[in-house]
C-alpha positions in Angstrom: 0.1 0.0 0.1 1.3 3.6 -1.1 2.8 5.5 1.9 1.5 9.0 3.0 2.1 11.3 5.6 -0.5 12.9 7.1 -1.3 16.5 7.0 -1.1 16.9 10.9 1.8 15.1 11.3 3.9 16.4 8.2 2.6 20.4 9.9 3.5 19.4 13.4 7.0 17.7 12.6 8.0 20.4 10.0 6.9 23.7 12.0 8.0 21.8 15.8 11.4 21.6 14.8 11.9 25.4 14.7 8.9 27.1 16.8 6.8 26.6 19.6 3.2 25.0 19.0 0.9 25.4 22.2 -2.5 23.4 21.3 -5.8 24.9 21.9 -8.9 23.7 24.1 -11.5 23.6 21.3 -14.4 21.9 23.5 -17.2 20.2 21.6 -16.0 22.0 18.8 -13.1 19.6 18.3 -15.3 16.7 16.9 -18.2 17.5 14.7 -20.8 14.5 13.2 -23.8 14.7 11.6 -25.8 12.4 8.2 -22.6 10.2 8.3 -19.9 12.9 8.3 -17.1 13.5 11.0 -15.2 16.4 11.6 -11.9 16.6 14.1 -10.4 19.9 14.4 -7.2 21.1 16.5 -5.7 24.3 16.2 -2.5 25.4 17.6 -1.2 28.9 18.4 2.4 29.5 17.2 3.8 32.0 19.6 5.5 35.2 17.8 4.2 33.5 14.2 0.4 33.0 14.3 -2.5 30.1 13.8 -2.1 26.3 12.7 -5.4 24.8 12.6 -5.7 20.9 11.3 -9.2 19.8 10.1 -10.3 15.9 9.0 -13.4 15.1 7.6 -14.2 11.1 7.1 -17.4 9.9 5.2 -18.7 6.8 3.5 -17.4 4.6 5.7 -13.7 5.8 4.6 -14.5 6.1 1.0 -14.5 10.1 1.3 -11.7 11.9 3.2 -10.3 15.1 3.7 -7.6 16.8 5.4 -7.0 20.4 5.6 -4.2 22.0 7.1 -3.8 26.2 7.5 -1.1 28.7 8.9 -2.3 31.9 9.6 0.7 34.4 10.1 -0.4 37.2 12.2 2.7 38.4 14.0 4.9 38.3 11.0 4.4 39.4 7.1 4.2 36.2 5.8 1.4 34.9 2.9 -1.4 32.8 4.6 -1.3 28.9 3.6 -3.4 26.1 2.7 -2.8 22.2 2.6 -5.8 20.2 1.4 -5.9 16.5 0.8 -8.8 14.7 -0.8 -9.9 11.3 -1.4 -13.0 10.6 -3.3 -13.2 7.0 -4.0 -9.7 6.1 -5.2 -9.1 9.6 -6.7 -7.0 12.0 -5.0 -6.7 15.6 -5.1 -3.5 17.5 -3.5 -3.5 21.3 -3.0 -1.2 23.9 -1.7 -2.2 27.4 -1.9 0.0 30.8 -0.8 -2.2 33.8 -0.4 -1.1 37.1 -0.7 -2.2 38.4 2.7 1.1 40.1 3.5 1.2 44.2 4.1 4.6 44.5 1.9 5.5 42.6 -1.2 6.8 39.3 -1.1 10.8 38.7 -2.0 11.6 37.7 -5.5 13.8 35.1 -3.7 10.4 33.5 -1.7 8.5 33.3 -4.7 11.2 31.7 -6.9 11.5 28.8 -3.9 8.3 28.0 -4.4 8.4 27.9 -8.2 11.2 25.4 -8.0 9.3 23.2 -5.6 6.2 23.4 -8.1 8.0 22.6 -11.0 9.0 19.3 -9.4 5.5 18.2 -9.7 5.0 19.4 -13.0 4.3 15.7 -14.2 1.7 15.0 -11.9 -1.9 16.0 -13.7 -3.8 19.5 -13.1 -6.8 19.3 -11.5 -9.8 19.9 -13.9 -10.0 24.3 -14.2 -12.8 25.5 -12.3 -15.0 28.5 -12.3 -13.3 31.9 -11.0 -13.0 32.5 -7.4 -13.2 35.6 -5.7 -9.6 35.0 -3.9 -7.9 34.5 -7.5 -6.2 37.4 -7.5 -4.3 37.1 -4.0 -3.3 33.6 -5.2 -0.1 33.3 -6.0 0.8 31.5 -9.5 3.1 28.9 -7.7 0.9 27.4 -5.6 -0.3 23.6 -6.6 -3.4 21.7 -7.8 -3.1 18.2 -8.6 -5.8 15.7 -9.3 -5.6 11.6 -10.1 -5.1 8.1 -9.0 -2.5 6.0 -8.1 0.1 8.7 -7.3 -0.5 8.6 -3.1 3.0 8.7 -2.3 3.9 11.6 -4.8 1.4 13.9 -3.5 2.1 13.4 -0.4 5.9 14.1 -1.2 4.7 17.4 -3.0 2.5 18.5 0.0 5.6 18.0 2.6 7.8 19.8 0.4 5.5 23.1 -0.1 5.5 22.8 4.0 9.5 22.5 3.9 9.8 25.5 1.5 7.2 27.2 3.4 8.5 26.9 7.2 12.5 27.1 6.5 11.1 31.0 4.9 9.4 31.5 7.8 11.9 31.6 10.1 13.3 34.3 9.0 10.1 36.2 8.3 10.3 39.7 9.4 7.8 40.9 12.4 5.0 43.4 11.7 2.1 45.1 13.1 0.2 42.2 14.7 -3.2 44.1 14.5 -2.9 45.2 10.9 -2.0 41.5 9.9 -5.0 40.1 11.8 -7.2 42.3 10.1 -6.0 41.3 6.6 -6.3 37.4 7.9 -9.8 38.4 9.3 -11.2 39.6 5.9 -9.8 37.2 3.9 -11.5 34.2 6.4 -14.6 36.5 6.4 -15.3 36.7 2.8 -14.8 32.7 2.7 -17.4 32.4 4.9 -19.8 35.0 3.2 -19.4 34.1 -0.5 -18.9 30.1 0.6 -17.3 27.5 -1.5 -18.1 23.5 -1.2 -16.2 22.9 2.3 -17.8 26.1 3.9 -21.3 25.4 2.2 -20.9 21.7 3.5 -19.9 22.7 7.0 -22.9 25.4 7.1 -25.8 22.6 5.9 -24.6 20.1 8.4 -24.3 22.6 11.3 -25.5 25.7 11.0 -24.3 29.6 10.6 -23.5 29.8 13.9 -20.8 26.8 14.4 -20.0 27.1 10.5 -19.0 30.6 11.3 -16.9 29.9 14.7 -15.3 26.8 12.8 -13.9 29.0 9.6 -12.9 32.4 11.8 -11.8 31.4 15.3 -10.4 27.7 14.9 -9.6 27.7 11.4 -7.8 30.8 10.5 -7.4 32.4 14.3 -9.2 35.1 14.4 -11.9 36.4 17.1 -15.1 36.4 16.2 -15.9 39.4 17.9 -14.0 42.4 19.8 -14.5 40.4 23.4 -16.4 43.1 26.1 -13.5 43.8 28.8 -15.2 43.3 32.5 -15.7 46.9 34.5 -12.8 46.4 37.1 -13.1 49.6 38.1 -14.3 49.9 42.7 
C-alpha cells in the first residue's frame, strides 16, 4: 500500500523543528458529526507567528476523506498557507495554496523557492480548471493543484516539500503590526465564510451558520469572532 504522511503529522513535525506550538482547547468543536460525516479539528498557537489548524473529515465509511492544514501568520509579514488533501472513491486531490495577505510585497527569492518546488511536480496531472473565485487575484501562481489516481506517495511528497519550503522561509520572516496583519487574515476568512465554497457550504448545511462561522474564523484562521467586552474593573 502506498504510504502517505498526513498533513497533521507533516505540519507538526515540520513546524515543530523551528517553532513552539501551543495546542488550544476547542471543547465540543473538536469533533463534529452529522449525517455520516465526522469532522475532527485541532488548532495551535504559534507564538511570534500566528495560528495553525488541522481539520480532518471522514465520510461514507472512509470512502471519502479530507484533510486540511492552515497556517495563518498574524505576527510576521508572510502569506497565508492552505494545504488540502481529498480522497474520493480512489481519486486523490492535493492542493497547496499561498495567498497574498502580506502588508509588503513578498521578496522575489521567496517566490522563486516555491516556483522551484512547483516545477518538481510538473509531471503530476493538474486538477481540472474550475470557475473563477474571488480569491484568484491574491493566489500566488506557484500554488499547486493536482488530481489523479495511484499517486499517493508523490502527492504526499509534494505537500511535504511545500511545507518544508514554507517553514524554512518562515524562520526569517519579518515581524509586523499584528493588528494590521490580523485584519487582513480576518478579511480573508470572513469573505470565505460569506461567499462560501464546497467545504464551507457543507459545514454550514450540516451544523448551522453559527457553528460554521466559529469553525472557519476562529478555529481555522485564528481570528476572534468579535471584540470581547472587557469587564469593568473599576471599584
